KOLMARKOL-539550 format. One record per residue: x, y, z of N, C-alpha, C, O, CB in turn; residue in three letters. Coordinates in Angstrom, 3 decimals. Glycine has a CB too. Layout:
# residues N
<nX=X; nY=Y; nZ=Z; caX=X; caY=Y; caZ=Z; cX=X; cY=Y; cZ=Z; oX=X; oY=Y; oZ=Z; cbX=X; cbY=Y; cbZ=Z; resn=Ala>
...
END
This chain:
# residues 75
<nX=-3.518; nY=0.139; nZ=-7.200; caX=-3.965; caY=-1.291; caZ=-6.851; cX=-5.511; cY=-1.302; cZ=-6.370; oX=-5.807; oY=-0.676; oZ=-5.352; cbX=-2.984; cbY=-1.908; cbZ=-5.629; resn=Unk>
<nX=-6.319; nY=-1.881; nZ=-6.965; caX=-7.562; caY=-2.295; caZ=-6.650; cX=-7.931; cY=-3.351; cZ=-5.776; oX=-7.486; oY=-4.490; oZ=-5.924; cbX=-8.053; cbY=-2.523; cbZ=-7.620; resn=Unk>
<nX=-8.875; nY=-2.973; nZ=-4.697; caX=-9.247; caY=-4.296; caZ=-3.982; cX=-10.879; cY=-4.359; cZ=-3.661; oX=-11.483; oY=-3.321; oZ=-3.394; cbX=-8.355; cbY=-4.403; cbZ=-2.507; resn=Unk>
<nX=-11.386; nY=-5.333; nZ=-3.694; caX=-12.517; caY=-5.425; caZ=-3.017; cX=-12.466; cY=-5.966; cZ=-1.905; oX=-11.883; oY=-7.038; oZ=-1.750; cbX=-13.341; cbY=-5.938; cbZ=-3.593; resn=Unk>
<nX=-13.206; nY=-5.176; nZ=-0.699; caX=-13.121; caY=-5.802; caZ=0.623; cX=-14.577; cY=-6.576; cZ=1.276; oX=-15.540; oY=-5.811; oZ=1.326; cbX=-12.642; cbY=-4.586; cbZ=1.590; resn=Unk>
<nX=-14.684; nY=-7.188; nZ=1.491; caX=-16.032; caY=-7.601; caZ=1.978; cX=-16.156; cY=-7.439; cZ=3.388; oX=-15.376; oY=-8.206; oZ=3.952; cbX=-16.344; cbY=-8.995; cbZ=1.649; resn=Unk>
<nX=-16.789; nY=-6.784; nZ=4.146; caX=-16.845; caY=-6.172; caZ=5.114; cX=-18.026; cY=-7.395; cZ=6.034; oX=-19.165; oY=-7.531; oZ=5.587; cbX=-17.256; cbY=-4.527; cbZ=4.705; resn=Unk>
<nX=-17.710; nY=-7.959; nZ=6.928; caX=-18.655; caY=-9.115; caZ=7.656; cX=-18.564; cY=-9.267; cZ=9.252; oX=-18.020; oY=-10.197; oZ=9.847; cbX=-18.231; cbY=-10.608; cbZ=7.063; resn=Unk>
<nX=-19.110; nY=-8.330; nZ=9.733; caX=-18.860; caY=-8.541; caZ=11.462; cX=-19.920; cY=-8.038; cZ=12.102; oX=-20.667; oY=-7.355; oZ=11.400; cbX=-17.559; cbY=-7.772; cbZ=12.155; resn=Unk>
<nX=-20.202; nY=-8.169; nZ=13.204; caX=-21.368; caY=-7.981; caZ=14.050; cX=-22.060; cY=-6.416; cZ=13.466; oX=-23.291; oY=-6.447; oZ=13.463; cbX=-20.821; cbY=-7.981; cbZ=15.834; resn=Unk>
<nX=-21.589; nY=-5.389; nZ=13.094; caX=-22.121; caY=-4.451; caZ=12.716; cX=-22.705; cY=-4.383; cZ=11.415; oX=-23.818; oY=-3.878; oZ=11.259; cbX=-21.411; cbY=-3.681; cbZ=12.907; resn=Unk>
<nX=-21.950; nY=-4.916; nZ=10.341; caX=-22.280; caY=-5.067; caZ=9.063; cX=-22.307; cY=-6.476; cZ=8.444; oX=-21.502; oY=-7.254; oZ=8.955; cbX=-21.456; cbY=-4.293; cbZ=8.403; resn=Unk>
<nX=-23.009; nY=-6.924; nZ=7.528; caX=-22.746; caY=-8.125; caZ=6.899; cX=-22.872; cY=-8.124; cZ=5.504; oX=-23.909; oY=-7.799; oZ=4.927; cbX=-23.506; cbY=-9.068; cbZ=7.384; resn=Unk>
<nX=-21.856; nY=-8.473; nZ=4.958; caX=-22.082; caY=-8.715; caZ=3.564; cX=-21.862; cY=-7.530; cZ=2.836; oX=-22.502; oY=-7.352; oZ=1.799; cbX=-23.394; cbY=-9.218; cbZ=3.290; resn=Unk>
<nX=-21.023; nY=-6.669; nZ=3.242; caX=-20.908; caY=-5.199; caZ=2.746; cX=-20.019; cY=-5.265; cZ=1.793; oX=-19.008; oY=-5.784; oZ=2.266; cbX=-20.488; cbY=-4.134; cbZ=3.745; resn=Unk>
<nX=-19.826; nY=-4.905; nZ=0.274; caX=-18.689; caY=-5.148; caZ=-0.647; cX=-18.596; cY=-3.643; cZ=-0.750; oX=-19.593; oY=-2.921; oZ=-0.742; cbX=-18.916; cbY=-6.118; cbZ=-2.126; resn=Unk>
<nX=-17.381; nY=-3.210; nZ=-0.844; caX=-16.713; caY=-2.153; caZ=-1.285; cX=-15.377; cY=-2.168; cZ=-2.154; oX=-14.457; oY=-2.836; oZ=-1.684; cbX=-16.516; cbY=-1.539; cbZ=-0.237; resn=Unk>
<nX=-15.173; nY=-1.564; nZ=-3.272; caX=-14.158; caY=-1.199; caZ=-3.742; cX=-13.081; cY=-0.206; cZ=-3.281; oX=-13.336; oY=0.997; oZ=-3.229; cbX=-14.533; cbY=-0.960; cbZ=-4.617; resn=Unk>
<nX=-11.868; nY=-0.705; nZ=-2.943; caX=-10.808; caY=0.954; caZ=-2.670; cX=-9.752; cY=0.756; cZ=-3.706; oX=-9.494; oY=-0.156; oZ=-4.491; cbX=-9.806; cbY=1.194; cbZ=-0.811; resn=Unk>
<nX=-9.303; nY=1.754; nZ=-3.479; caX=-7.488; caY=1.785; caZ=-4.595; cX=-6.707; cY=2.176; cZ=-3.695; oX=-7.175; oY=2.780; oZ=-2.730; cbX=-7.149; cbY=3.050; cbZ=-6.116; resn=Unk>
<nX=-5.594; nY=1.974; nZ=-3.777; caX=-4.183; caY=2.276; caZ=-3.213; cX=-3.641; cY=2.903; cZ=-4.166; oX=-3.510; oY=2.351; oZ=-5.258; cbX=-3.302; cbY=1.147; cbZ=-2.797; resn=Unk>
<nX=-3.119; nY=4.468; nZ=-3.898; caX=-2.389; caY=4.840; caZ=-4.894; cX=-0.994; cY=5.069; cZ=-4.658; oX=-0.136; oY=5.091; oZ=-5.542; cbX=-2.913; cbY=5.838; cbZ=-5.382; resn=Unk>
<nX=-0.834; nY=5.208; nZ=-3.650; caX=0.519; caY=5.268; caZ=-2.805; cX=1.684; cY=3.836; cZ=-3.204; oX=1.507; oY=2.707; oZ=-2.748; cbX=-0.034; cbY=5.188; cbZ=-0.942; resn=Unk>
<nX=2.588; nY=4.134; nZ=-3.926; caX=3.618; caY=2.785; caZ=-4.033; cX=4.054; cY=2.341; cZ=-2.971; oX=4.166; oY=1.115; oZ=-2.987; cbX=4.831; cbY=2.923; cbZ=-4.744; resn=Unk>
<nX=4.454; nY=3.002; nZ=-1.715; caX=4.636; caY=2.580; caZ=-0.405; cX=3.567; cY=1.690; cZ=-0.009; oX=3.907; oY=0.511; oZ=0.091; cbX=4.736; cbY=3.679; cbZ=0.483; resn=Unk>
<nX=2.238; nY=1.992; nZ=0.266; caX=1.430; caY=1.260; caZ=0.721; cX=1.183; cY=-0.126; cZ=-0.161; oX=0.939; oY=-1.226; oZ=0.335; cbX=0.362; cbY=2.073; cbZ=0.909; resn=Unk>
<nX=1.298; nY=0.161; nZ=-1.537; caX=0.730; caY=-1.101; caZ=-2.388; cX=1.938; cY=-2.165; cZ=-2.116; oX=1.670; oY=-3.345; oZ=-1.893; cbX=0.481; cbY=-0.734; cbZ=-4.259; resn=Unk>
<nX=3.378; nY=-1.652; nZ=-2.146; caX=4.155; caY=-2.732; caZ=-1.930; cX=4.148; cY=-3.262; cZ=-0.503; oX=4.957; oY=-4.142; oZ=-0.210; cbX=5.431; cbY=-2.411; cbZ=-2.333; resn=Unk>
<nX=3.449; nY=-2.877; nZ=0.244; caX=3.349; caY=-3.166; caZ=1.785; cX=2.441; cY=-4.292; cZ=1.694; oX=2.694; oY=-5.409; oZ=2.148; cbX=2.757; cbY=-1.900; cbZ=2.797; resn=Unk>
<nX=1.235; nY=-3.920; nZ=1.015; caX=0.011; caY=-5.122; caZ=1.011; cX=0.828; cY=-6.338; cZ=0.057; oX=0.962; oY=-7.537; oZ=0.302; cbX=-1.791; cbY=-4.464; cbZ=0.085; resn=Unk>
<nX=1.157; nY=-5.789; nZ=-0.744; caX=1.982; caY=-7.223; caZ=-1.386; cX=2.735; cY=-7.802; cZ=-1.067; oX=2.922; oY=-8.850; oZ=-1.685; cbX=2.528; cbY=-7.289; cbZ=-2.273; resn=Unk>
<nX=3.509; nY=-7.509; nZ=-0.053; caX=4.548; caY=-8.289; caZ=0.769; cX=3.722; cY=-9.091; cZ=2.169; oX=4.031; oY=-10.176; oZ=2.661; cbX=5.838; cbY=-7.055; cbZ=1.339; resn=Unk>
<nX=2.713; nY=-8.260; nZ=2.552; caX=1.734; caY=-9.062; caZ=3.625; cX=1.195; cY=-10.113; cZ=3.048; oX=1.512; oY=-11.209; oZ=3.511; cbX=0.544; cbY=-8.283; cbZ=4.200; resn=Unk>
<nX=0.285; nY=-10.063; nZ=1.945; caX=0.017; caY=-11.097; caZ=1.431; cX=0.652; cY=-12.297; cZ=0.970; oX=0.027; oY=-13.340; oZ=0.776; cbX=-0.398; cbY=-10.773; cbZ=0.819; resn=Unk>
<nX=1.987; nY=-12.154; nZ=0.776; caX=3.097; caY=-13.095; caZ=0.286; cX=3.548; cY=-13.956; cZ=1.551; oX=4.039; oY=-15.085; oZ=1.564; cbX=4.423; cbY=-12.217; cbZ=-0.365; resn=Unk>
<nX=3.204; nY=-12.996; nZ=2.743; caX=3.778; caY=-13.444; caZ=3.897; cX=2.608; cY=-14.205; cZ=4.582; oX=2.741; oY=-14.729; oZ=5.688; cbX=4.403; cbY=-12.273; cbZ=4.743; resn=Unk>
<nX=1.475; nY=-14.236; nZ=3.875; caX=0.098; caY=-14.885; caZ=4.593; cX=-0.361; cY=-14.188; cZ=5.484; oX=-0.998; oY=-14.779; oZ=6.356; cbX=0.191; cbY=-16.153; cbZ=5.252; resn=Unk>
<nX=-0.189; nY=-12.518; nZ=5.600; caX=-0.723; caY=-11.825; caZ=6.725; cX=-1.767; cY=-11.072; cZ=6.186; oX=-1.734; oY=-9.842; oZ=6.142; cbX=0.250; cbY=-10.985; cbZ=7.468; resn=Unk>
<nX=-2.870; nY=-11.881; nZ=5.695; caX=-4.025; caY=-11.029; caZ=5.382; cX=-4.458; cY=-10.311; cZ=6.079; oX=-4.886; oY=-9.353; oZ=5.434; cbX=-4.924; cbY=-11.481; cbZ=5.095; resn=Unk>
<nX=-4.624; nY=-10.190; nZ=7.178; caX=-5.436; caY=-9.377; caZ=8.325; cX=-4.703; cY=-8.000; cZ=8.306; oX=-5.340; oY=-6.961; oZ=8.479; cbX=-5.364; cbY=-10.140; cbZ=9.986; resn=Unk>
<nX=-3.363; nY=-8.005; nZ=8.094; caX=-2.628; caY=-6.921; caZ=8.094; cX=-2.885; cY=-6.226; cZ=6.742; oX=-3.093; oY=-5.016; oZ=6.654; cbX=-1.217; cbY=-7.260; cbZ=8.364; resn=Unk>
<nX=-2.862; nY=-6.902; nZ=5.909; caX=-3.130; caY=-6.277; caZ=4.480; cX=-4.558; cY=-5.874; cZ=4.374; oX=-4.755; oY=-4.941; oZ=3.596; cbX=-2.806; cbY=-7.313; cbZ=3.266; resn=Unk>
<nX=-5.428; nY=-6.283; nZ=4.881; caX=-6.798; caY=-5.744; caZ=4.793; cX=-7.190; cY=-4.484; cZ=5.903; oX=-8.153; oY=-3.718; oZ=5.885; cbX=-7.779; cbY=-7.025; cbZ=5.026; resn=Unk>
<nX=-6.189; nY=-4.573; nZ=6.754; caX=-6.284; caY=-3.171; caZ=7.674; cX=-5.736; cY=-2.300; cZ=7.197; oX=-6.177; oY=-1.191; oZ=7.502; cbX=-5.777; cbY=-3.113; cbZ=8.950; resn=Unk>
<nX=-4.487; nY=-2.349; nZ=6.200; caX=-4.097; caY=-1.241; caZ=5.374; cX=-5.153; cY=-0.789; cZ=4.209; oX=-5.445; oY=0.401; oZ=4.093; cbX=-2.769; cbY=-1.629; cbZ=4.750; resn=Unk>
<nX=-5.662; nY=-1.695; nZ=3.428; caX=-6.561; caY=-1.663; caZ=2.605; cX=-7.553; cY=-0.688; cZ=3.108; oX=-7.795; oY=0.391; oZ=2.567; cbX=-7.012; cbY=-2.910; cbZ=2.357; resn=Unk>
<nX=-8.231; nY=-1.245; nZ=4.416; caX=-9.571; caY=-0.314; caZ=4.799; cX=-8.985; cY=0.801; cZ=5.435; oX=-9.927; oY=1.590; oZ=5.525; cbX=-10.747; cbY=-1.016; cbZ=5.861; resn=Unk>
<nX=-7.954; nY=1.355; nZ=5.949; caX=-7.381; caY=2.480; caZ=6.454; cX=-6.968; cY=3.463; cZ=5.425; oX=-7.422; oY=4.606; oZ=5.367; cbX=-6.315; cbY=2.122; cbZ=7.241; resn=Unk>
<nX=-6.091; nY=2.972; nZ=4.620; caX=-5.277; caY=3.914; caZ=3.701; cX=-5.990; cY=3.686; cZ=2.456; oX=-5.597; oY=4.505; oZ=1.625; cbX=-3.624; cbY=3.601; cbZ=3.568; resn=Unk>
<nX=-6.854; nY=2.929; nZ=1.998; caX=-7.392; caY=3.079; caZ=0.607; cX=-8.525; cY=3.889; cZ=0.404; oX=-9.301; oY=4.011; oZ=1.352; cbX=-7.724; cbY=1.871; cbZ=0.082; resn=Unk>
<nX=-8.771; nY=4.476; nZ=-0.678; caX=-9.615; caY=5.507; caZ=-1.008; cX=-10.845; cY=4.308; cZ=-2.038; oX=-10.780; oY=3.492; oZ=-2.958; cbX=-8.580; cbY=7.012; cbZ=-1.966; resn=Unk>
<nX=-11.835; nY=4.903; nZ=-1.141; caX=-13.316; caY=4.238; caZ=-1.674; cX=-13.306; cY=4.718; cZ=-3.059; oX=-12.975; oY=5.809; oZ=-3.523; cbX=-14.848; cbY=4.799; cbZ=-0.818; resn=Unk>
<nX=-13.829; nY=3.454; nZ=-3.712; caX=-14.244; caY=3.665; caZ=-5.435; cX=-15.260; cY=3.628; cZ=-5.677; oX=-15.751; oY=4.434; oZ=-6.467; cbX=-13.865; cbY=2.844; cbZ=-6.416; resn=Unk>
<nX=-15.988; nY=2.635; nZ=-5.064; caX=-17.217; caY=2.058; caZ=-5.390; cX=-18.080; cY=1.278; cZ=-4.069; oX=-17.426; oY=0.736; oZ=-3.178; cbX=-16.855; cbY=1.042; cbZ=-6.558; resn=Unk>
<nX=-19.147; nY=1.277; nZ=-4.047; caX=-19.991; caY=0.260; caZ=-3.035; cX=-20.635; cY=-0.558; cZ=-4.193; oX=-21.129; oY=-0.141; oZ=-5.241; cbX=-21.292; cbY=1.074; cbZ=-1.856; resn=Unk>
<nX=-20.483; nY=-2.005; nZ=-3.668; caX=-21.120; caY=-2.968; caZ=-4.938; cX=-22.285; cY=-3.803; cZ=-3.871; oX=-21.994; oY=-4.820; oZ=-3.241; cbX=-19.636; cbY=-4.322; cbZ=-5.891; resn=Unk>
<nX=-23.343; nY=-3.272; nZ=-3.843; caX=-24.548; caY=-3.903; caZ=-3.539; cX=-24.592; cY=-5.514; cZ=-4.159; oX=-23.959; oY=-5.789; oZ=-5.178; cbX=-25.723; cbY=-2.947; cbZ=-4.146; resn=Unk>
<nX=-25.405; nY=-6.537; nZ=-3.433; caX=-25.474; caY=-7.854; caZ=-3.912; cX=-25.919; cY=-7.436; cZ=-5.118; oX=-26.549; oY=-6.416; oZ=-5.398; cbX=-26.316; cbY=-8.905; cbZ=-3.174; resn=Unk>
<nX=-25.330; nY=-8.778; nZ=-6.169; caX=-25.570; caY=-8.852; caZ=-7.672; cX=-24.895; cY=-7.786; cZ=-8.417; oX=-25.174; oY=-7.754; oZ=-9.615; cbX=-27.037; cbY=-8.775; cbZ=-8.003; resn=Unk>
<nX=-24.012; nY=-6.843; nZ=-7.951; caX=-23.761; caY=-5.720; caZ=-8.721; cX=-22.249; cY=-6.172; cZ=-8.940; oX=-21.580; oY=-6.486; oZ=-7.955; cbX=-24.090; cbY=-4.192; cbZ=-7.984; resn=Unk>
<nX=-21.696; nY=-6.208; nZ=-10.242; caX=-20.487; caY=-6.538; caZ=-10.497; cX=-19.792; cY=-5.156; cZ=-10.841; oX=-20.275; oY=-4.174; oZ=-11.404; cbX=-20.446; cbY=-7.613; cbZ=-11.563; resn=Unk>
<nX=-18.286; nY=-5.406; nZ=-10.246; caX=-17.262; caY=-4.111; caZ=-10.231; cX=-17.118; cY=-3.698; cZ=-11.633; oX=-17.035; oY=-4.402; oZ=-12.639; cbX=-15.698; cbY=-4.436; cbZ=-9.601; resn=Unk>
<nX=-17.101; nY=-2.324; nZ=-11.495; caX=-16.674; caY=-1.619; caZ=-13.112; cX=-15.631; cY=-1.984; cZ=-13.635; oX=-15.580; oY=-2.069; oZ=-14.861; cbX=-16.437; cbY=-0.168; cbZ=-13.227; resn=Unk>
<nX=-14.251; nY=-2.372; nZ=-12.638; caX=-13.241; caY=-2.653; caZ=-13.292; cX=-12.669; cY=-3.886; cZ=-12.442; oX=-13.158; oY=-3.846; oZ=-11.313; cbX=-12.369; cbY=-1.429; cbZ=-13.491; resn=Unk>
<nX=-11.818; nY=-4.937; nZ=-12.606; caX=-11.340; caY=-5.946; caZ=-12.082; cX=-10.291; cY=-5.472; cZ=-11.174; oX=-9.378; oY=-4.702; oZ=-11.472; cbX=-10.957; cbY=-6.843; cbZ=-13.024; resn=Unk>
<nX=-10.560; nY=-6.110; nZ=-9.830; caX=-9.611; caY=-5.700; caZ=-8.588; cX=-8.722; cY=-6.908; cZ=-8.710; oX=-8.996; oY=-8.049; oZ=-9.082; cbX=-10.397; cbY=-5.525; cbZ=-6.937; resn=Unk>
<nX=-7.326; nY=-6.251; nZ=-8.210; caX=-6.212; caY=-7.142; caZ=-7.832; cX=-6.436; cY=-8.229; cZ=-6.786; oX=-5.834; oY=-9.298; oZ=-6.890; cbX=-5.154; cbY=-6.333; cbZ=-7.361; resn=Unk>
<nX=-7.182; nY=-8.022; nZ=-5.900; caX=-7.149; caY=-8.618; caZ=-4.923; cX=-8.635; cY=-8.803; cZ=-4.382; oX=-9.273; oY=-7.761; oZ=-4.530; cbX=-6.245; cbY=-8.000; cbZ=-4.143; resn=Unk>
<nX=-9.325; nY=-9.768; nZ=-3.833; caX=-10.492; caY=-9.629; caZ=-2.806; cX=-10.298; cY=-10.307; cZ=-1.498; oX=-10.004; oY=-11.502; oZ=-1.516; cbX=-11.772; cbY=-10.189; cbZ=-3.374; resn=Unk>
<nX=-10.433; nY=-9.653; nZ=-0.312; caX=-10.431; caY=-9.981; caZ=0.886; cX=-11.708; cY=-10.019; cZ=1.708; oX=-12.557; oY=-9.150; oZ=1.511; cbX=-9.609; cbY=-9.253; cbZ=1.366; resn=Unk>
<nX=-11.909; nY=-11.009; nZ=2.653; caX=-12.920; caY=-11.263; caZ=3.061; cX=-12.830; cY=-10.988; cZ=4.515; oX=-11.987; oY=-11.750; oZ=4.988; cbX=-13.261; cbY=-12.434; cbZ=2.656; resn=Unk>
<nX=-13.423; nY=-10.102; nZ=5.562; caX=-13.299; caY=-9.676; caZ=6.602; cX=-13.150; cY=-10.990; cZ=7.588; oX=-12.240; oY=-11.259; oZ=8.372; cbX=-14.349; cbY=-8.743; cbZ=6.792; resn=Unk>
<nX=-14.426; nY=-11.756; nZ=7.261; caX=-14.939; caY=-13.047; caZ=8.322; cX=-13.767; cY=-13.816; cZ=8.331; oX=-13.286; oY=-14.164; oZ=9.409; cbX=-16.333; cbY=-14.092; cbZ=7.809; resn=Unk>
<nX=-13.163; nY=-14.176; nZ=7.090; caX=-12.106; caY=-15.202; caZ=7.036; cX=-10.830; cY=-14.843; cZ=7.488; oX=-9.972; oY=-15.725; oZ=7.451; cbX=-11.937; cbY=-15.660; cbZ=5.777; resn=Unk>
<nX=-10.576; nY=-13.924; nZ=7.835; caX=-9.207; caY=-13.433; caZ=8.290; cX=-8.774; cY=-13.646; cZ=9.656; oX=-7.668; oY=-13.249; oZ=10.023; cbX=-9.111; cbY=-12.062; cbZ=8.103; resn=Unk>
END
């Protein structure tokens, strides 16, 4: 599962990174959390367990299509 995380807090603003989860256990957990409208928890799993695939500066499109995009400031 690939996801784009848009980090936007007091330390960083509008930093976009693509991460990938490969372990089935984490993928199922993220999907379940998103279905339960628990985006904050899903974001944290992607942030801590996801493997960094790419850094996406402003204006650059991802090399592959992500399954989900989560914005930190909207959680």
